[in-house]
C-alpha angles and dihedrals in degrees: 000000000000128000117233095216097057123079116261118268120197131187094198133094092306124057124200121200118216097191128055133040124357092236090056093052093052096053120072118213115206121222115230118232122198112260116244119231114225112259117222113241115229115213120197115249113262127213114235110253123214106230116193115234091231129015114242113268120247122241093257092051091049091052091047092050092047090051090050093052091044091053091043092051091047091051090049091052092049091047091049091049092049091047089051091051091049092050090047092050091047092051091048089049090051091050091049091049091053091048090047091052092049091049092049090053090048091049090050091050092048092049090052091049091047092051090048090051091047090051091049091048092049089052092053123065117200121244090245091056091049091051091047092051092046093047100039106030103026093034093227122163128215109246129227124206093263094057097053122093128180123225119197119208131188111302126005098320120116127190127205114216120195119217095005098203117150113257135174092242122082123243092247094057091048092050091046092052092047092049090048092049091048093050091049091051092049090048091052090047092052095048 
């Protein structure tokens, strides 16, 4: 053990002297140790080892991977089927839209033709309607050969007179009254 009252004494790289001058005791003189040269380390030669890139899969991992690919393939098949159905429905919809457009054009053409025919029909009055108007409204009578007389005027004009019975009125006044009655009946028919 060391005493606390005495000066330290080391056997290491520094040596302190306890006797002698005071200057010598204050300076520490290092001891030089020989420097060691690095020793090369010799490693034993190793054989190259063949390391597989991937360790072989276990049976559970193989089953899991096969299930994954089976599910993935099933989902791809279902997706392809659904995509095919969507494309089929879209193509049918396109065909129906084209047919609908063609039918609308045909309906429009038929409606135009119908309105033109209705206009043409409204312009024409049937022979039966003319006879009914002449008989009922104008009080005209169908003539037979016995009731018709011919009047010759100056020139080449001939007049047919129905029911040529002699009356006190002149032919002009009779015609004027019939024309007036006909115009009144037409005016009533229009309004």
